[in-house]
C-alpha positions in Angstrom: 0.0 0.0 0.0 1.4 3.4 -0.9 1.0 6.5 1.2 -0.6 9.4 -0.7 1.2 11.9 1.5 4.6 10.7 0.2 6.0 11.9 -3.1 9.4 11.5 -4.7 12.1 13.8 -6.0 13.7 12.1 -9.0 16.9 12.6 -11.0 16.2 14.2 -14.4 19.2 12.4 -16.1 22.0 9.9 -15.4 24.5 11.8 -13.3 26.8 11.7 -10.2 25.5 13.2 -7.0 27.8 16.1 -6.2 26.0 17.7 -3.2 22.9 17.1 -1.1 21.6 20.3 0.3 18.9 19.1 2.7 18.7 16.7 5.6 16.1 14.2 6.6 13.4 15.9 8.6 14.1 19.3 7.0 11.1 21.4 5.9 11.0 22.0 2.1 9.5 24.5 -0.1 8.4 24.2 -3.8 11.3 24.7 -6.2 13.9 24.5 -3.4 17.1 22.9 -4.6 17.6 19.6 -2.8 20.6 18.2 -4.6 23.2 19.2 -7.2 24.1 16.5 -9.8 27.1 16.5 -12.1 27.0 15.2 -15.6 29.5 15.9 -18.4 31.1 18.7 -16.3 27.7 20.5 -15.9 26.0 21.1 -12.6 22.3 20.3 -12.5 20.1 21.6 -9.7 17.4 19.2 -8.6 14.4 21.0 -7.2 11.4 20.1 -5.2 8.3 19.9 -7.4 5.8 22.8 -7.5 3.1 20.6 -5.9 5.1 19.7 -2.8 3.3 22.4 -0.8 4.4 22.4 2.8 6.4 19.3 3.4 9.4 17.6 5.0 12.2 15.4 3.7 11.1 11.9 4.8 14.2 10.1 3.6 17.2 10.8 1.5 18.0 8.0 -1.0 21.4 9.2 -2.3 24.7 10.5 -0.9 27.4 12.6 -2.5 29.6 10.5 -4.8 26.9 8.1 -5.8 25.5 7.7 -9.3 21.8 8.0 -10.1 20.0 6.9 -13.3 17.4 9.1 -15.0 14.2 8.8 -13.0 16.0 7.4 -10.0 14.8 8.6 -6.7 16.8 11.2 -4.8 14.5 11.8 -1.8 11.0 11.0 -0.4 8.9 14.0 0.7 6.0 13.9 3.1 3.4 16.5 2.4 1.9 18.3 5.5 -1.5 19.5 4.8 
């Protein structure tokens, strides 16, 4: 069973995780940068989706130095309504 209050923040492309800018339990805002990925010497900001509303980082699924695939999950966000 899935929890409708949980959403994901996904990687837009295959990349290396350069920085993670949030911690588990941190409050998050729409469009807030949660991680910076590196691919082909470019830095790619990964933002919280517009529809996250008021929420918190439930769980981080990556660490700096790891590799993520396109569509791979970076974090789980719990919406607080």
